[in-house]
Structure formats: structure tokens, C-alpha cells
C-alpha positions as CSV (number, residue, x, y, z in Angstrom):
1,M,92.5,115.1,70.9
2,L,91.3,113.0,73.8
3,T,90.1,109.5,73.3
4,P,86.5,108.9,74.2
5,F,87.6,107.0,77.3
6,Y,89.8,109.9,78.5
7,Q,87.1,112.4,77.8
8,Y,84.6,110.2,79.7
9,T,87.0,109.9,82.7
10,L,87.6,113.7,82.9
11,L,83.9,114.5,82.6
12,F,83.3,111.9,85.3
13,E,85.9,113.0,87.8
14,C,86.3,116.7,87.1
15,H,82.6,117.7,86.4
16,A,80.6,114.8,87.8
17,D,78.7,115.2,84.5
18,Y,77.4,111.6,84.3
19,F,74.9,112.5,81.6
20,E,77.7,113.8,79.3
21,C,79.8,110.7,80.2
22,H,77.0,108.6,78.9
23,E,76.7,110.7,75.7
24,V,80.5,110.6,74.9
25,L,80.8,106.8,75.2
26,E,77.4,106.2,73.6
27,E,78.6,107.9,70.5
28,A,81.8,106.0,70.4
29,W,80.0,102.7,71.1
30,Q,77.5,103.4,68.3
31,D,80.3,104.3,65.9
32,G,81.9,101.0,66.7
33,N,78.8,99.0,65.9
34,R,78.1,98.4,69.6
35,E,81.0,95.9,69.8
36,H,83.0,97.5,72.6
37,L,81.5,95.9,75.7
38,G,83.8,98.0,77.9
39,Y,82.1,101.1,76.7
40,A,78.7,99.6,77.4
41,V,79.7,98.8,81.0
42,L,81.1,102.3,81.5
43,I,78.0,103.9,80.0
44,Q,75.9,101.9,82.5
45,Y,78.3,103.0,85.3
46,A,77.6,106.6,84.5
47,V,73.9,106.0,84.3
48,A,74.0,104.4,87.8
49,H,75.7,107.5,89.2
50,Y,73.2,109.8,87.4
51,H,70.2,107.9,88.8
52,F,71.7,107.8,92.3
53,R,72.4,111.6,92.4
54,R,68.8,112.3,91.2
55,G,67.4,110.2,94.0
56,N,66.4,107.3,91.8
57,T,67.8,104.6,93.9
58,A,65.9,101.9,92.2
59,G,67.3,102.9,88.8
60,A,70.8,103.0,90.3
61,V,70.5,99.6,91.9
62,K,69.1,98.1,88.6
63,S,72.1,99.6,86.6
64,V,74.6,98.2,89.1
65,A,73.0,94.8,89.0
66,A,73.3,94.8,85.2
67,L,76.9,96.0,85.5
68,K,77.8,93.1,87.8
69,Q,76.5,90.6,85.2
70,K,78.4,92.3,82.3
71,L,81.6,93.0,84.1
72,P,83.3,89.6,83.7
73,L,82.4,89.6,80.0
74,A,83.9,93.0,79.5
75,K,87.2,92.4,81.3
76,S,89.2,92.0,78.1
77,A,87.8,95.4,76.8
78,L,88.2,97.3,80.1
79,E,91.7,96.4,81.1
80,P,93.3,97.8,78.0
81,L,91.5,101.1,78.8
82,G,93.2,101.2,82.1
83,I,90.4,100.0,84.4
84,D,91.6,98.1,87.5
85,M,89.1,95.2,87.5
86,E,89.6,94.2,91.1
87,A,88.9,97.7,92.3
88,F,85.9,98.0,89.9
89,T,84.4,94.8,91.3
90,R,84.9,96.0,94.8
91,D,83.4,99.5,94.0
92,L,80.2,97.9,92.7
93,E,79.7,96.4,96.2
94,R,79.8,99.8,97.9
95,W,77.0,102.3,98.3
96,P,77.2,105.0,97.3
97,L,79.5,104.2,94.3
98,S,82.9,105.9,94.2
99,D,83.1,109.3,92.4
100,T,86.5,108.3,90.9
101,L,87.1,105.6,88.3
102,P,89.0,102.5,89.4
103,L,92.1,103.0,87.2
104,D,95.4,101.2,87.1
105,E,98.4,103.3,88.3
106,A,99.7,104.3,84.8
107,T,96.2,105.4,83.6
108,R,95.6,107.3,86.9
109,R,98.9,109.3,86.4
110,Q,97.9,110.2,82.9
111,I,94.4,111.3,83.9
112,D,95.8,113.3,86.8
113,R,98.1,115.1,84.4
114,L,95.2,115.8,82.0
115,K,93.0,117.2,84.8
116,S,95.0,120.4,85.1
117,T,94.2,121.2,81.4
118,F,90.5,120.3,81.6
119,E,88.2,123.3,81.7
120,P,85.9,123.6,84.6
121,T,82.2,123.2,84.0
122,S,80.0,126.3,83.8
123,L,76.9,124.2,84.7
124,T,75.1,124.6,88.1
125,F,74.5,121.6,90.3
126,D,70.9,121.7,89.3
127,E,71.7,121.7,85.6
128,L,74.0,118.6,86.1
129,V,71.5,116.8,88.2
130,H,68.6,117.3,85.8
131,K,70.6,117.5,82.5
132,H,68.3,115.2,80.6
133,I,65.5,117.7,81.2
134,H,67.5,120.8,80.1
135,R,69.1,119.3,77.0
136,D,67.7,119.1,73.5
137,R,68.4,115.6,72.4
138,T,66.5,115.8,69.1
139,P,69.7,115.3,67.0
140,V,70.7,112.3,69.0
141,V,67.2,110.7,68.8
142,E,67.1,111.4,65.0
143,E,70.5,109.9,64.5
144,R,69.6,106.8,66.5
145,L,66.3,106.3,64.5
146,L,68.2,106.6,61.3
147,A,70.8,104.1,62.4
148,L,68.0,101.7,63.5
149,E,66.3,102.1,60.1
150,Q,69.6,101.4,58.3
151,R,70.2,98.2,60.4
152,Q,66.6,97.0,59.7
153,K,67.1,97.6,55.9
154,A,70.5,95.7,56.1
155,R,68.7,92.7,57.7
156,R,66.1,92.4,55.0
């Protein structure tokens, strides 16, 4: 089974399915009590790509600005995943953003090996671009509301 980070990376690079990248790491981030700052940064990175591809430049710029602030804080969580921090920092200065993740050499080799086993997407470009419109997120919303309710009860 793939780790959430590897699944994210393959969806990002093989399918350019930025919405699903967000979903994969959001679930892992939530399961970890929102403590993995590296996941939070990568979620925002996928969101920036999603906004940019949809023509929402303001949303993409806002996401990148937030990323730049969080990146130094997330270094200790991103490097163990295989993120090349220098390349990531440089990538955030380019426009448009890179369509490959800034990985260290060992992680890049592993991802490149996994790419050959990753199934191609059956989604059309329009479905990828507007995935948030086409997808029923009711279960995700319900789960988040339940988690919020549980956190509020725990605080009381």
C-alpha cells in the first residue's frame, strides 16, 4: 500500500489531479490530529495548482503566499518525506509553479519506479479542472462536522 505522500505525489505528477491530492493528504492530516505541518504545506501546494489551472490567479497567489510563510516551519516535516527544500523554495518564486514535486534524488527514483505501476486517469481534462463541482463531498463534509463537534465537546 502506498503512503499518503506517495499517493499524493503520483496523483500530482501522473494525473495532475490536484483536487484528489488535497483529499488524500487532508485525510491523513486529519487522522494525525492536524499535527503534520508538511502535509498542510503540500495540501496548500496542490490547492495553488488547482486554483491556477482553473484561472483563479488570485487564489493561487494567496495560497503561494501562505506557503512561503509556512515553509520554514515545515522543513523538519517535509525533508523526511523526501522534499528538496531548496528546490521547493525556488519553485515558489516561479510562475507558473512546477508540475513536478521538488524531491530529493532517492525519493525521485522511488517515485519514478512507482509511476510505471500507477493506473492512468479516466477523467477528462474538464473533469479534472472542475472536480470540486462534479464530486459529491457530502461524506467528507459530514465527517468534518462530526470531528469538529467531537473537538468542541472535548474542550468543554
